[in-house]
Structure formats: C-alpha cells, structure tokens
Backbone as JSON, one array per atom type, in Angstrom:
{
  "sequence": "MKIQSAVAVIVGFALPLLTAPANAAELKLLEGNALNAVISDLGPQFEKATGNKIDATIGTSAQLKAKVDSNEAFDAIILTKALLDQLAAQGKVADAPRAPIAHVGIGVAIRKGAPKPDISTVDAFKQAMLNAKSIGYVDNTPTGAALKAIFAKLGIADQVNPKLKPLTIQAADAAANGDVEIAMTQTSEILPVAGAELVGPLPADIQVNTVFAVGISTAAKNADGAAALIKFLTSPSAAAVIKAKGMEPG",
  "N": [[0.85, -1.19, -0.01], [0.91, 1.95, -1.16], [0.94, 4.63, 0.46], [0.96, 7.82, 1.79], [1.49, 9.13, 5.09], [-0.14, 11.63, 6.98], [-0.23, 12.0, 9.53], [1.72, 10.93, 11.16], [3.13, 11.34, 13.57], [1.06, 11.49, 15.55], [-0.05, 8.97, 15.25], [2.04, 7.41, 15.91], [2.11, 6.96, 18.63], [0.35, 4.83, 18.83], [1.71, 2.59, 18.02], [3.16, 0.99, 19.97], [1.13, -0.58, 20.88], [0.85, -2.76, 19.44], [2.43, -5.83, 18.31], [4.57, -7.29, 16.01], [3.31, -10.11, 14.36], [4.5, -13.5, 14.16], [3.84, -14.68, 11.79], [3.48, -12.67, 9.94], [1.93, -11.25, 7.06], [0.52, -10.8, 3.74], [-2.46, -8.84, 3.9], [-5.62, -9.05, 3.06], [-7.93, -6.63, 2.42], [-11.19, -5.44, 2.43], [-12.61, -2.44, 1.82], [-14.6, 0.24, 2.82], [-15.63, 3.24, 1.02], [-15.98, 5.52, 2.62], [-14.16, 5.32, 4.74], [-11.73, 5.59, 3.53], [-9.86, 7.8, 3.59], [-9.13, 7.67, 6.22], [-7.86, 5.11, 6.48], [-5.86, 5.54, 4.62], [-4.04, 7.14, 6.03], [-3.59, 5.69, 8.43], [-2.95, 3.18, 7.54], [-0.19, 2.71, 6.56], [1.23, 2.99, 8.98], [0.21, 0.89, 10.43], [1.12, -1.25, 8.88], [3.92, -0.96, 9.24], [4.14, -1.43, 11.93], [3.29, -4.07, 12.29], [4.19, -5.73, 10.2], [2.47, -6.75, 8.39], [1.17, -6.52, 5.1], [-1.05, -4.47, 3.52], [-3.52, -5.22, 1.21], [-5.7, -3.56, -0.42], [-9.15, -3.38, -1.41], [-11.29, -1.01, -2.59], [-14.57, 0.32, -2.2], [-18.15, 0.95, -2.42], [-20.35, 0.19, 0.3], [-22.35, -1.6, -0.54], [-21.18, -2.65, -2.88], [-19.03, -3.97, -1.82], [-20.22, -5.84, -0.19], [-21.44, -7.36, -2.11], [-19.19, -8.55, -3.26], [-18.4, -10.21, -1.2], [-20.6, -11.87, -1.05], [-20.32, -13.16, -3.45], [-18.29, -14.86, -2.84], [-15.67, -13.87, -2.83], [-12.28, -13.82, -1.79], [-11.15, -12.63, 1.32], [-9.51, -11.02, 4.15], [-10.05, -9.09, 6.16], [-12.73, -6.75, 6.66], [-14.32, -3.62, 6.13], [-17.19, -1.99, 6.49], [-20.6, -0.76, 6.41], [-22.17, -1.07, 9.62], [-24.58, -2.31, 9.73], [-24.67, -3.91, 7.39], [-22.43, -5.45, 7.9], [-23.29, -6.86, 10.12], [-25.22, -8.42, 8.95], [-23.62, -10.09, 7.29], [-22.27, -11.43, 9.25], [-24.4, -12.84, 10.39], [-24.88, -14.53, 8.32], [-22.71, -16.13, 8.48], [-20.34, -15.45, 7.23], [-18.71, -13.55, 8.2], [-16.8, -13.34, 11.14], [-18.07, -13.59, 14.45], [-16.61, -12.46, 16.45], [-13.26, -11.15, 16.77], [-15.19, -8.19, 16.37], [-15.99, -4.92, 15.5], [-17.26, -1.55, 15.97], [-15.97, 1.29, 14.15], [-16.19, 3.98, 13.34], [-18.53, 6.74, 13.08], [-20.5, 8.64, 10.84], [-22.01, 11.53, 9.37], [-24.13, 12.91, 6.76], [-22.86, 15.1, 4.32], [-22.88, 18.26, 2.52], [-21.66, 19.03, -0.66], [-19.9, 21.34, -2.84], [-18.59, 22.72, -5.91], [-15.29, 23.87, -5.52], [-15.09, 27.28, -4.55], [-17.42, 28.01, -5.61], [-20.66, 29.67, -5.18], [-21.9, 29.35, -1.91], [-24.66, 27.48, -0.78], [-27.28, 28.17, 1.63], [-27.6, 26.04, 4.26], [-28.23, 25.99, 6.84], [-30.43, 25.59, 8.43], [-33.35, 23.49, 8.63], [-35.41, 24.46, 6.98], [-33.92, 26.22, 5.39], [-32.17, 24.37, 4.14], [-34.07, 22.87, 2.72], [-35.03, 24.88, 0.92], [-32.63, 25.33, -0.45], [-32.29, 22.91, -1.84], [-34.53, 23.03, -3.5], [-33.82, 25.2, -5.06], [-31.58, 24.32, -6.37], [-29.92, 23.3, -9.42], [-28.99, 20.81, -10.1], [-28.54, 17.75, -8.38], [-26.32, 15.57, -7.03], [-25.58, 12.17, -6.11], [-24.34, 9.03, -4.91], [-25.81, 6.13, -5.95], [-27.4, 3.27, -4.4], [-26.33, 3.38, -1.86], [-25.84, 4.15, 1.71], [-26.26, 6.93, 1.93], [-27.69, 7.63, -0.41], [-30.14, 6.27, -0.01], [-30.99, 7.48, 2.33], [-31.27, 10.18, 1.57], [-33.42, 10.13, -0.26], [-35.47, 9.47, 1.46], [-35.42, 11.68, 3.18], [-36.08, 13.8, 1.45], [-38.71, 13.08, 0.84], [-39.86, 13.22, 3.36], [-39.62, 15.99, 3.78], [-41.43, 16.83, 1.98], [-40.8, 17.52, -0.64], [-40.15, 15.87, -2.65], [-41.29, 15.37, -5.26], [-40.56, 17.71, -6.59], [-37.84, 17.7, -6.43], [-36.9, 15.22, -7.4], [-36.62, 15.15, -10.33], [-34.23, 16.52, -10.58], [-32.29, 14.97, -9.49], [-29.27, 13.15, -9.72], [-27.99, 10.18, -10.18], [-24.79, 8.87, -9.49], [-21.82, 7.54, -11.0], [-19.31, 7.99, -10.17], [-17.32, 9.16, -7.41], [-19.14, 11.23, -5.21], [-18.17, 13.72, -4.28], [-16.15, 14.2, -6.15], [-17.68, 14.54, -8.42], [-18.89, 16.99, -7.81], [-16.61, 18.59, -7.73], [-15.77, 18.44, -10.35], [-17.74, 19.84, -11.61], [-19.86, 18.48, -12.54], [-22.22, 18.24, -11.23], [-24.32, 20.54, -9.51], [-24.75, 20.5, -6.72], [-23.55, 18.12, -4.49], [-24.01, 15.22, -2.52], [-22.81, 13.34, 0.12], [-21.13, 11.13, 2.49], [-19.48, 13.05, 4.98], [-16.74, 12.58, 5.39], [-15.88, 11.72, 2.94], [-15.85, 13.94, 1.42], [-14.02, 15.92, 2.38], [-11.31, 15.14, 1.6], [-11.11, 15.8, -1.11], [-9.63, 17.92, -3.29], [-10.78, 19.74, -5.15], [-13.31, 20.1, -4.38], [-15.72, 21.57, -2.06], [-16.71, 21.55, 1.26], [-19.86, 22.44, 2.26], [-21.26, 22.04, 4.59], [-22.59, 19.93, 7.22], [-25.69, 18.13, 7.04], [-28.61, 19.7, 8.49], [-29.22, 19.12, 11.98], [-31.71, 18.05, 12.67], [-32.52, 16.55, 10.52], [-30.43, 14.97, 9.92], [-28.64, 12.01, 9.15], [-26.83, 9.47, 10.49], [-24.22, 7.16, 9.72], [-22.92, 4.12, 10.81], [-19.75, 2.65, 10.72], [-18.07, -0.43, 10.61], [-15.68, -3.03, 11.52], [-14.61, -6.22, 10.54], [-13.74, -9.81, 10.57], [-13.05, -12.23, 8.12], [-14.6, -15.4, 8.11], [-13.24, -17.27, 6.75], [-10.67, -16.4, 6.7], [-7.27, -16.14, 5.62], [-5.26, -14.77, 6.87], [-5.9, -14.32, 9.72], [-4.8, -13.53, 12.1], [-3.51, -11.15, 11.4], [-5.71, -9.65, 10.62], [-7.08, -9.44, 13.02], [-5.2, -7.92, 14.44], [-5.44, -5.58, 12.98], [-8.02, -4.71, 13.65], [-7.62, -4.16, 16.36], [-5.85, -2.1, 16.17], [-7.29, -0.09, 14.74], [-9.22, 0.55, 16.56], [-7.93, 1.83, 18.57], [-6.88, 4.47, 20.92], [-5.21, 6.35, 19.62], [-5.83, 6.0, 16.95], [-8.39, 6.95, 17.0], [-7.99, 9.72, 17.12], [-7.15, 10.33, 14.56], [-9.36, 9.53, 13.13], [-11.26, 11.44, 13.89], [-9.98, 13.72, 12.84], [-10.42, 13.33, 10.19], [-13.0, 13.93, 9.68], [-14.96, 12.31, 10.87], [-16.63, 10.57, 13.6], [-15.3, 8.73, 16.29], [-16.08, 5.27, 16.94]],
  "CA": [[0.01, 0.02, -0.01], [1.72, 3.12, -1.24], [0.16, 5.73, 0.94], [1.72, 8.73, 2.69], [0.76, 9.51, 6.29], [-0.08, 13.03, 7.43], [-0.37, 12.03, 11.02], [2.68, 9.91, 11.69], [3.49, 11.64, 14.96], [-0.05, 11.16, 16.34], [-0.26, 7.52, 15.18], [3.25, 6.75, 16.5], [1.75, 6.5, 19.95], [-0.4, 3.57, 18.78], [2.57, 1.48, 17.61], [3.5, 0.07, 21.04], [0.0, -1.42, 21.23], [0.92, -3.98, 18.54], [3.64, -6.48, 18.05], [4.57, -7.98, 14.7], [3.13, -11.56, 14.51], [5.54, -14.29, 13.52], [3.42, -15.08, 10.41], [3.02, -11.48, 9.28], [1.78, -11.56, 5.63], [-0.45, -10.01, 3.06], [-3.71, -8.74, 4.5], [-6.61, -8.62, 2.02], [-8.88, -5.76, 3.11], [-12.28, -4.83, 1.65], [-12.65, -1.16, 2.57], [-15.63, 1.19, 2.36], [-15.14, 4.55, 0.58], [-15.98, 6.52, 3.69], [-12.98, 5.13, 5.56], [-10.53, 5.6, 2.77], [-8.98, 8.8, 4.12], [-8.57, 7.17, 7.51], [-6.89, 4.01, 6.2], [-4.7, 6.1, 3.91], [-3.12, 7.64, 7.03], [-3.27, 4.64, 9.4], [-2.49, 1.91, 6.9], [1.26, 2.54, 6.55], [1.63, 2.79, 10.32], [-0.13, -0.49, 10.81], [2.05, -2.13, 8.16], [5.23, -0.83, 9.84], [4.08, -1.96, 13.25], [2.97, -5.46, 12.29], [4.81, -6.41, 9.11], [1.44, -7.09, 7.41], [1.06, -5.66, 3.93], [-2.44, -4.36, 3.19], [-3.92, -5.19, -0.13], [-7.05, -3.01, -0.21], [-10.1, -3.13, -2.46], [-12.14, 0.04, -2.11], [-15.84, 0.48, -2.92], [-19.28, 1.24, -1.58], [-20.68, -0.98, 1.14], [-23.04, -2.54, -1.35], [-20.3, -3.32, -3.75], [-18.17, -4.88, -1.04], [-21.01, -7.02, 0.27], [-21.63, -8.2, -3.32], [-17.99, -9.33, -3.43], [-18.42, -11.29, -0.2], [-21.72, -12.79, -1.45], [-19.78, -13.99, -4.52], [-17.2, -15.65, -2.24], [-14.34, -13.31, -3.04], [-11.49, -14.02, -0.64], [-10.69, -11.48, 2.05], [-9.21, -11.25, 5.54], [-10.81, -8.14, 6.97], [-13.69, -5.95, 5.89], [-14.83, -2.44, 6.71], [-18.34, -1.5, 5.8], [-21.62, -0.33, 7.41], [-22.4, -2.05, 10.68], [-25.8, -3.07, 9.34], [-24.31, -4.99, 6.41], [-21.48, -6.36, 8.54], [-24.11, -7.72, 10.97], [-25.83, -9.39, 8.01], [-22.6, -11.04, 6.84], [-22.0, -12.31, 10.38], [-25.5, -13.77, 10.46], [-24.75, -15.5, 7.23], [-21.53, -16.97, 8.72], [-19.27, -15.09, 6.39], [-17.83, -12.73, 9.02], [-16.75, -13.87, 12.46], [-18.8, -12.81, 15.47], [-15.62, -11.72, 17.26], [-13.55, -9.74, 17.12], [-15.91, -7.35, 15.36], [-16.06, -3.65, 16.28], [-17.47, -0.3, 15.25], [-14.8, 2.15, 14.04], [-16.52, 5.34, 13.26], [-19.78, 7.09, 12.47], [-20.46, 9.92, 10.11], [-23.24, 12.06, 8.76], [-24.15, 13.32, 5.36], [-22.48, 16.47, 4.07], [-23.19, 18.83, 1.25], [-20.46, 19.49, -1.32], [-20.03, 22.13, -4.05], [-17.29, 22.96, -6.55], [-14.55, 24.9, -4.74], [-15.21, 28.66, -5.07], [-18.8, 28.25, -6.09], [-21.48, 30.22, -4.09], [-22.39, 28.37, -0.92], [-26.05, 27.61, -0.42], [-27.54, 28.17, 3.05], [-28.22, 24.82, 4.72], [-28.05, 26.07, 8.28], [-31.61, 25.12, 9.07], [-34.08, 22.52, 7.78], [-36.09, 25.29, 5.98], [-32.9, 26.72, 4.47], [-31.77, 23.22, 3.35], [-35.2, 22.64, 1.81], [-34.98, 25.89, -0.15], [-31.4, 25.15, -1.28], [-32.61, 21.83, -2.7], [-35.48, 23.48, -4.48], [-33.12, 26.15, -5.91], [-30.42, 23.68, -7.07], [-30.19, 22.85, -10.73], [-28.71, 19.42, -10.15], [-28.13, 17.2, -7.09], [-25.69, 14.3, -7.22], [-25.34, 11.26, -5.02], [-24.05, 7.7, -5.37], [-26.92, 5.29, -5.67], [-27.21, 2.05, -3.67], [-25.42, 3.67, -0.69], [-26.69, 4.67, 2.78], [-26.57, 8.31, 1.66], [-28.74, 7.63, -1.42], [-31.4, 5.87, 0.56], [-31.34, 8.47, 3.35], [-31.68, 11.44, 0.9], [-34.74, 9.98, -0.78], [-36.41, 9.5, 2.62], [-35.44, 13.06, 3.66], [-36.86, 14.64, 0.5], [-40.09, 12.69, 1.02], [-40.29, 13.78, 4.66], [-39.77, 17.41, 3.61], [-42.51, 17.19, 1.04], [-40.2, 18.13, -1.87], [-39.65, 14.75, -3.55], [-41.73, 15.6, -6.61], [-39.86, 18.85, -7.23], [-36.4, 17.42, -6.45], [-36.55, 14.01, -8.11], [-36.11, 15.4, -11.68], [-32.89, 17.05, -10.49], [-31.36, 14.05, -8.91], [-28.39, 12.54, -10.67], [-27.19, 9.06, -9.61], [-23.44, 9.03, -10.01], [-20.93, 6.4, -11.06], [-18.01, 8.32, -9.55], [-17.5, 9.68, -6.05], [-20.02, 12.45, -5.29], [-17.35, 14.92, -4.16], [-15.45, 14.35, -7.41], [-18.64, 15.1, -9.39], [-18.99, 18.35, -7.49], [-15.37, 19.24, -8.09], [-15.7, 18.51, -11.85], [-18.83, 20.62, -12.11], [-20.88, 17.59, -13.14], [-23.49, 18.56, -10.56], [-24.22, 21.82, -8.73], [-24.59, 20.1, -5.3], [-23.39, 16.65, -4.27], [-24.17, 14.81, -1.09], [-22.22, 12.05, 0.53], [-20.67, 11.27, 3.91], [-18.51, 14.14, 5.17], [-15.37, 12.09, 5.27], [-15.62, 11.49, 1.5], [-15.78, 15.27, 0.76], [-12.92, 16.66, 2.85], [-10.05, 14.91, 0.96], [-11.13, 16.17, -2.5], [-9.14, 19.23, -3.34], [-11.59, 20.63, -5.95], [-14.65, 20.23, -3.76], [-15.74, 22.27, -0.81], [-17.8, 21.13, 2.16], [-20.71, 23.47, 2.7], [-21.54, 21.68, 5.93], [-23.42, 18.76, 7.41], [-27.15, 18.36, 7.06], [-29.13, 20.11, 9.8], [-29.28, 18.01, 12.91], [-33.09, 17.46, 12.76], [-32.7, 15.64, 9.43], [-29.15, 14.28, 9.69], [-28.66, 10.54, 9.24], [-25.45, 9.0, 10.73], [-23.98, 5.78, 9.37], [-21.88, 3.53, 11.58], [-18.94, 1.68, 9.97], [-17.47, -1.37, 11.53], [-14.68, -3.89, 10.92], [-14.72, -7.66, 10.97], [-12.77, -10.77, 10.01], [-13.69, -13.31, 7.35], [-14.53, -16.74, 8.71], [-12.3, -18.06, 5.94], [-9.44, -15.6, 6.53], [-5.95, -16.79, 5.64], [-4.46, -14.02, 7.79], [-6.81, -13.95, 10.77], [-4.03, -12.81, 13.14], [-3.31, -9.8, 10.87], [-6.96, -8.96, 10.64], [-7.39, -9.14, 14.44], [-4.34, -6.82, 14.82], [-5.99, -4.39, 12.39], [-9.11, -4.28, 14.44], [-7.05, -3.6, 17.56], [-5.23, -0.84, 15.77], [-8.28, 0.85, 14.33], [-9.99, 0.99, 17.69], [-7.0, 2.38, 19.59], [-7.06, 5.9, 21.13], [-4.51, 7.16, 18.62], [-6.66, 5.92, 15.68], [-9.55, 7.85, 17.17], [-7.59, 11.15, 16.79], [-7.13, 10.39, 13.08], [-10.79, 9.47, 12.62], [-11.86, 12.83, 14.07], [-9.39, 14.65, 11.87], [-10.97, 13.05, 8.83], [-14.41, 14.32, 9.57], [-15.81, 11.32, 11.43], [-16.56, 10.45, 15.06], [-14.9, 7.38, 16.63], [-17.01, 4.34, 17.55]],
  "C": [[0.9, 1.22, 0.01], [0.93, 4.33, -0.85], [1.0, 6.52, 1.94], [0.88, 9.07, 3.89], [0.97, 10.93, 6.68], [-0.12, 13.16, 8.88], [0.55, 11.06, 11.65], [3.01, 10.13, 13.15], [2.33, 11.19, 15.88], [-0.12, 9.6, 16.44], [0.93, 6.75, 15.81], [2.96, 6.26, 17.94], [1.03, 5.15, 20.03], [0.52, 2.4, 18.55], [2.91, 0.55, 18.75], [2.36, -0.91, 21.37], [0.06, -2.75, 20.48], [2.3, -4.52, 18.55], [3.53, -7.29, 16.79], [4.39, -9.45, 14.94], [4.18, -12.29, 13.72], [5.15, -14.6, 12.06], [2.86, -13.82, 9.68], [3.06, -11.71, 7.75], [0.87, -10.57, 5.04], [-1.81, -10.01, 3.79], [-4.66, -8.19, 3.48], [-7.75, -7.95, 2.77], [-9.91, -5.29, 2.05], [-12.65, -3.56, 2.45], [-13.67, -0.2, 1.96], [-15.06, 2.53, 2.0], [-15.0, 5.59, 1.77], [-14.78, 6.46, 4.57], [-11.66, 5.28, 4.83], [-9.46, 6.58, 3.29], [-8.32, 8.37, 5.41], [-7.57, 6.07, 7.26], [-5.72, 4.49, 5.41], [-3.64, 6.6, 4.91], [-2.71, 6.52, 7.99], [-2.61, 3.42, 8.81], [-0.99, 1.74, 6.97], [1.79, 2.38, 7.99], [1.4, 1.38, 10.79], [0.81, -1.51, 10.15], [3.47, -2.15, 8.87], [5.24, -1.51, 11.2], [3.95, -3.55, 13.26], [3.65, -6.34, 11.26], [3.84, -6.9, 8.12], [1.39, -6.05, 6.3], [-0.4, -5.62, 3.47], [-2.64, -4.32, 1.66], [-5.45, -4.81, -0.14], [-7.89, -2.95, -1.52], [-11.16, -2.16, -1.9], [-13.44, 0.11, -2.9], [-16.9, 0.86, -2.0], [-19.59, -0.03, -0.79], [-21.43, -2.02, 0.36], [-22.19, -3.31, -2.3], [-19.41, -4.36, -2.96], [-18.98, -6.1, -0.56], [-21.3, -7.91, -0.89], [-20.39, -9.12, -3.55], [-17.99, -10.47, -2.43], [-19.45, -12.32, -0.58], [-21.27, -13.73, -2.6], [-18.56, -14.8, -4.14], [-15.83, -15.18, -2.62], [-13.53, -13.45, -1.7], [-11.11, -12.72, 0.02], [-10.33, -11.89, 3.5], [-10.04, -10.37, 6.51], [-11.66, -7.28, 6.06], [-14.19, -4.82, 6.71], [-16.03, -2.0, 5.87], [-19.4, -1.11, 6.84], [-21.9, -1.44, 8.37], [-23.57, -2.88, 10.33], [-25.47, -4.2, 8.44], [-23.34, -5.94, 7.06], [-22.29, -7.36, 9.44], [-24.8, -8.79, 10.11], [-24.9, -10.46, 7.59], [-22.28, -11.96, 8.01], [-23.15, -13.29, 10.61], [-25.49, -14.83, 9.43], [-23.52, -16.42, 7.39], [-20.36, -16.66, 7.87], [-18.27, -14.13, 7.09], [-17.92, -13.23, 10.41], [-17.48, -12.95, 13.47], [-17.79, -11.92, 16.31], [-14.2, -12.09, 16.72], [-14.22, -9.0, 15.95], [-16.24, -6.05, 16.16], [-16.45, -2.48, 15.45], [-16.23, 0.61, 15.27], [-15.18, 3.63, 14.13], [-17.94, 5.55, 12.79], [-19.74, 8.49, 11.87], [-21.77, 10.31, 9.47], [-23.05, 12.48, 7.37], [-23.76, 14.84, 5.28], [-22.86, 16.96, 2.67], [-21.9, 19.44, 0.62], [-20.81, 20.34, -2.52], [-18.61, 22.18, -4.69], [-16.56, 24.1, -5.73], [-14.68, 26.27, -5.36], [-16.61, 28.98, -5.52], [-19.62, 28.93, -4.91], [-22.01, 29.15, -3.17], [-23.87, 28.54, -0.65], [-26.19, 27.63, 1.13], [-28.23, 26.86, 3.4], [-28.21, 24.81, 6.26], [-29.25, 25.59, 9.08], [-32.35, 24.18, 8.14], [-34.77, 23.34, 6.67], [-35.07, 25.79, 4.9], [-32.43, 25.53, 3.55], [-32.81, 22.89, 2.32], [-35.19, 23.56, 0.67], [-33.79, 25.7, -1.07], [-31.62, 24.0, -2.28], [-33.53, 22.24, -3.84], [-34.81, 24.4, -5.54], [-32.06, 25.45, -6.82], [-30.83, 23.22, -8.48], [-29.95, 21.37, -10.88], [-28.18, 18.98, -8.81], [-27.6, 15.83, -7.31], [-25.51, 13.48, -5.98], [-24.97, 9.92, -5.65], [-25.19, 6.77, -5.01], [-26.49, 3.98, -4.96], [-26.19, 2.25, -2.51], [-26.39, 4.17, 0.42], [-27.13, 6.08, 2.55], [-27.74, 8.4, 0.67], [-30.1, 7.32, -0.83], [-31.9, 6.91, 1.58], [-31.91, 9.79, 2.66], [-33.12, 11.26, 0.36], [-35.78, 10.02, 0.38], [-36.57, 10.96, 3.15], [-36.27, 13.95, 2.71], [-38.36, 14.32, 0.62], [-40.63, 13.32, 2.3], [-40.49, 15.33, 4.56], [-40.86, 17.84, 2.67], [-42.04, 17.75, -0.29], [-39.78, 17.07, -2.9], [-40.06, 14.98, -5.02], [-40.95, 16.69, -7.34], [-38.4, 18.45, -7.35], [-36.01, 16.22, -7.28], [-36.04, 14.22, -9.55], [-34.64, 15.92, -11.69], [-31.82, 16.08, -10.04], [-30.52, 13.34, -9.95], [-27.57, 11.44, -9.98], [-25.78, 9.07, -10.29], [-22.69, 7.71, -10.04], [-19.52, 6.74, -10.59], [-18.33, 8.89, -8.18], [-18.27, 11.05, -6.13], [-19.17, 13.71, -5.14], [-16.55, 15.25, -5.47], [-16.43, 15.0, -8.5], [-18.85, 16.59, -9.11], [-17.77, 19.11, -7.95], [-15.26, 19.41, -9.62], [-16.76, 19.39, -12.39], [-19.88, 19.81, -12.77], [-22.22, 17.84, -12.52], [-23.21, 19.83, -9.74], [-23.98, 21.5, -7.24], [-24.45, 18.6, -5.33], [-23.49, 16.33, -2.84], [-23.67, 13.4, -0.86], [-21.74, 12.21, 1.98], [-19.49, 12.28, 3.94], [-17.07, 13.75, 4.91], [-14.94, 11.85, 3.84], [-15.48, 12.87, 0.76], [-14.43, 15.94, 1.07], [-11.59, 16.36, 2.07], [-9.99, 15.4, -0.5], [-10.81, 17.63, -2.68], [-10.07, 20.2, -4.11], [-13.0, 20.81, -5.45], [-14.57, 20.99, -2.47], [-16.94, 21.79, 0.03], [-18.59, 22.38, 2.61], [-21.03, 23.3, 4.18], [-22.29, 20.41, 6.01], [-24.86, 19.11, 7.25], [-27.6, 18.89, 8.45], [-29.45, 18.96, 10.69], [-30.61, 17.32, 12.92], [-33.3, 16.46, 11.64], [-31.45, 14.82, 9.12], [-29.33, 12.8, 9.93], [-27.16, 10.11, 9.38], [-25.35, 7.52, 10.33], [-22.77, 5.29, 10.24], [-21.08, 2.53, 10.7], [-18.2, 0.79, 10.95], [-16.51, -2.28, 10.78], [-14.83, -5.27, 11.47], [-13.73, -8.5, 10.19], [-13.59, -11.84, 9.26], [-13.57, -14.64, 8.12], [-13.62, -17.67, 7.97], [-10.97, -17.31, 5.75], [-8.16, -16.48, 6.54], [-5.02, -16.05, 6.6], [-5.3, -13.46, 8.92], [-6.05, -13.17, 11.82], [-3.82, -11.35, 12.69], [-4.56, -8.99, 10.96], [-7.37, -8.55, 12.05], [-6.5, -7.94, 14.91], [-4.88, -5.49, 14.22], [-7.13, -3.83, 13.18], [-8.58, -3.55, 15.72], [-6.49, -2.19, 17.29], [-6.26, 0.27, 15.48], [-9.17, 1.3, 15.47], [-9.16, 1.5, 18.84], [-7.29, 3.88, 19.76], [-6.4, 6.79, 20.07], [-5.24, 7.17, 17.23], [-7.85, 6.84, 15.82], [-9.23, 9.32, 16.84], [-7.58, 11.34, 15.29], [-8.52, 10.44, 12.55], [-11.44, 10.81, 12.79], [-11.31, 13.83, 13.1], [-9.89, 14.5, 10.48], [-12.45, 13.3, 8.75], [-15.45, 13.3, 10.02], [-15.71, 11.34, 12.93], [-16.22, 8.98, 15.35], [-16.11, 6.56, 17.2], [-18.35, 4.31, 16.9]]
}
C-alpha cells in the first residue's frame, strides 16, 4: 500500500500497542469509501508496526457486500455495521472480534469557489434543494437511501426528483468537476477532494449517521493480521485520526 501519512506523529503512539506476529503476511482488506482517508493515514503505520502488507479493495458498502456474497477471498472488511451484521448472521464474518470504528453524517459539497447555499436550518436546506439545478449522489449507498427519505419527509420529492443525478463516480469528485451543482455524501468523503468544498453537514433534525465497523472473514488466511488491524483501528490514537478526517470514533 503506497500511501503517505499526514499524522505519523499522532499515530506513532499507537505502535506500542501492537507487536509484529511471527506469520506477518499480506492482509486482504475490503474497505468502504468513507474510511479511505482514515486508512490512507493509518495503513502505513499498521504495516510498519505489524509487518502485514495491506492489499485493499475500495468500494461502496453494497459493492463490497456483493464481493463477499460472490465468495471473493478477504481477511478483513470495513463497511456499514448493518451490512456487517448481515454477513455475520450468514456466517461469512466472524462474530468476534468485530467492532465499530466510526460514524459519520451526510455532508453537502459544491465545486470549490462556487457560491455556498444556506443549509443552516431545515427550511434553508429545503430551499437550497429546490433552488439547485442538479443534485448528485451515489446510488445504492446509505446516503442515497437516506436522501430519498429526507426529501419525502420534507414534502419536496416531486420537485427534487427530476434534478437527482445518480453518480458512477464519487459524489465529491462530481462536485469538483462541475458535473453537478450540489453533491451529497458522507462528510469524510468530501474533505479529501481538493476541488470540492464542504458546505456543511445536514441540519441536525434531518441528519442521518452511518456507523462503519470492521470484521474478520470466517475463511481468513491471515486472521491474526486482521485481528491486529481491528485492535489498531479501535485504539485511542486511531480515534484522533478518525476525528481529523471528519468522522466520530465508535
């Protein structure tokens, strides 16, 4: 994993928590998009501490679950807690160790430098959606499902639906490219995109938080490495990085 860390000093305190296992090896990780910025910083530190080499496949939670359902091999997986619980019930993910890593709400993104809509209140957010020329989101994601429910709750679904643009690229990238006027996705997926700007989170009264968790395949070839990754991602030092990336630990 060729990733540079911006928080090496912070994460350095976590290194004594782990010792390199004798059978350190490749660790196949299925990783949700929302945690990519976190793993980009923590991954190299974990590799250095344990000797494991992370081979990550990144995608939406739905895409990752589909890979597991098709029996793709993996050691550890990070996706929504709800889907992870489903995989555990199916016997594809071990009951333990399994732990929540972070939770995050939906944010609104625009192209950097574009006029910022007012989303400070529910009424302001509602008006911003009615005024928008186009609204982008990635379909088959927690954000996509939540937005449709929010628009229905606000009574603006009929007006907003013609403006909705399901995306095949990351929502923040679509905002940065000017493909859509407004894009919505989890806050942690907006902050790393240089050409996009976070307007802010949804108002608290309509905000929907998604919990992401990590688990181990019941057929893991590197179960020791996967268990070490869980320990690392739930350490106090990892929590500091999680917060810096726009998420809340646990």
